[in-house]
C-alpha positions in Angstrom: -25.7 14.5 7.0 -22.2 12.8 7.3 -20.5 12.8 10.6 -16.7 13.2 11.1 -16.5 9.6 12.3 -18.3 8.4 9.2 -15.9 10.5 7.0 -12.8 9.2 8.7 -14.1 5.6 8.3 -14.7 6.2 4.5 -11.3 7.7 4.0 -9.6 4.8 5.9 -11.6 2.3 3.8 -10.5 4.1 0.6 -6.9 4.2 1.8 -7.0 0.4 2.4 -8.4 -0.3 -1.0 -5.6 2.0 -2.5 -3.0 -0.2 -1.3 -3.7 -2.4 -4.2 -2.0 0.0 -6.5 1.4 -1.4 -5.0 0.3 -4.8 -5.9 -0.5 -3.8 -9.4 2.9 -2.0 -9.8 4.6 -5.2 -8.7 2.4 -7.4 -11.0 3.1 -5.0 -13.9 6.9 -5.0 -13.2 6.9 -9.0 -13.2 4.8 -9.0 -16.4 7.3 -6.6 -18.0 10.2 -8.9 -16.9 8.3 -11.9 -18.4 7.5 -10.3 -21.6 11.2 -9.2 -22.0 12.1 -12.8 -21.6 9.6 -13.9 -24.0 10.8 -11.4 -26.5 14.3 -13.0 -26.0 12.9 -16.3 -26.7 11.3 -15.1 -29.9 14.4 -13.5 -30.9 16.3 -16.8 -30.2 13.7 -18.6 -32.4 14.0 -16.2 -35.1 17.9 -16.5 -35.2 17.8 -20.2 -34.8 18.1 -22.2 -37.9 15.6 -24.9 -37.6 16.1 -28.0 -39.7 12.5 -28.0 -40.9 9.0 -26.7 -40.3 8.2 -29.3 -37.8 11.1 -28.5 -35.6 10.0 -24.8 -35.6 6.5 -25.9 -34.8 7.6 -28.0 -32.0 9.6 -25.0 -30.4 6.5 -22.9 -30.7 4.1 -25.6 -29.2 6.6 -26.9 -26.4 8.2 -23.7 -25.5 6.7 -20.4 -26.7 3.0 -21.1 -26.3 3.3 -22.4 -22.8 5.3 -19.5 -21.7 2.8 -17.1 -23.3 -0.1 -18.7 -21.6 1.7 -18.6 -18.3 2.2 -14.7 -18.7 -1.4 -14.4 -19.6 -2.5 -16.5 -16.5 -0.2 -14.6 -14.2 -1.7 -11.3 -15.4 -5.2 -12.5 -14.9 -4.8 -13.9 -11.5 -2.5 -11.1 -10.3 -4.6 -8.2 -11.3 -8.2 -9.3 -10.6 -8.2 -8.5 -6.9 -6.4 -5.2 -7.1 -8.5 -3.9 -9.8 -11.6 -5.1 -7.8 -10.2 -3.2 -4.8 -9.5 0.0 -7.0 -13.1 -0.2 -8.4 -14.3 -0.3 -4.8 -12.2 2.7 -3.8 -13.7 4.6 -6.7 -17.2 3.8 -5.5 -16.4 4.7 -1.9 -14.8 7.9 -3.0 -17.9 8.7 -5.1 -20.4 8.1 -2.1 -18.0 10.2 0.1 -18.0 13.1 -2.4 -21.7 12.9 -2.7 -22.0 13.2 1.1 -19.5 16.0 1.4 -21.4 17.9 -1.3 -24.6 17.8 0.8 -22.6 19.2 3.6 -21.0 22.0 1.7 -24.0 22.7 -0.5 -21.7 22.6 -3.6 -20.8 20.1 -6.2 -17.3 19.0 -6.7 -17.1 21.1 -9.9 -17.8 24.2 -7.8 -15.3 23.5 -5.3 -11.8 24.9 -6.0 -8.8 22.6 -6.2 
C-alpha cells in the first residue's frame, strides 16, 4: 500500500526529472541554430568557385568537417543527461502508476481520463 507521503515524494521526484525537458528544448534550439549556420556554410561552399579540387577538399577538411563534428559532439554531450533523467521519470511514473493501481483496484486502462 502506498502512503500519501510516498506518493508525494514520487511526484516530486518525477517533477525534478521532468525539468530536463527545458534543457532539451534549449539544446535543440542551439542545435538548430548550429545546423542553420552549417547550412549557410554549405551554401557558401556551393556558390564559391574553388580553383581546383584540392581547394574544395581543403575547405571541407578544415572548415566543414570540424564544424559538423562540433555539432555532433554538442548534441551528444548536451542531451545525454536530460534523456537519462527523462527515462528515470518514466520509470518512476510507471512505479507510481502500479502502486496507485493497487490502491484503486483498477488498471490505468480502466481509469477514466
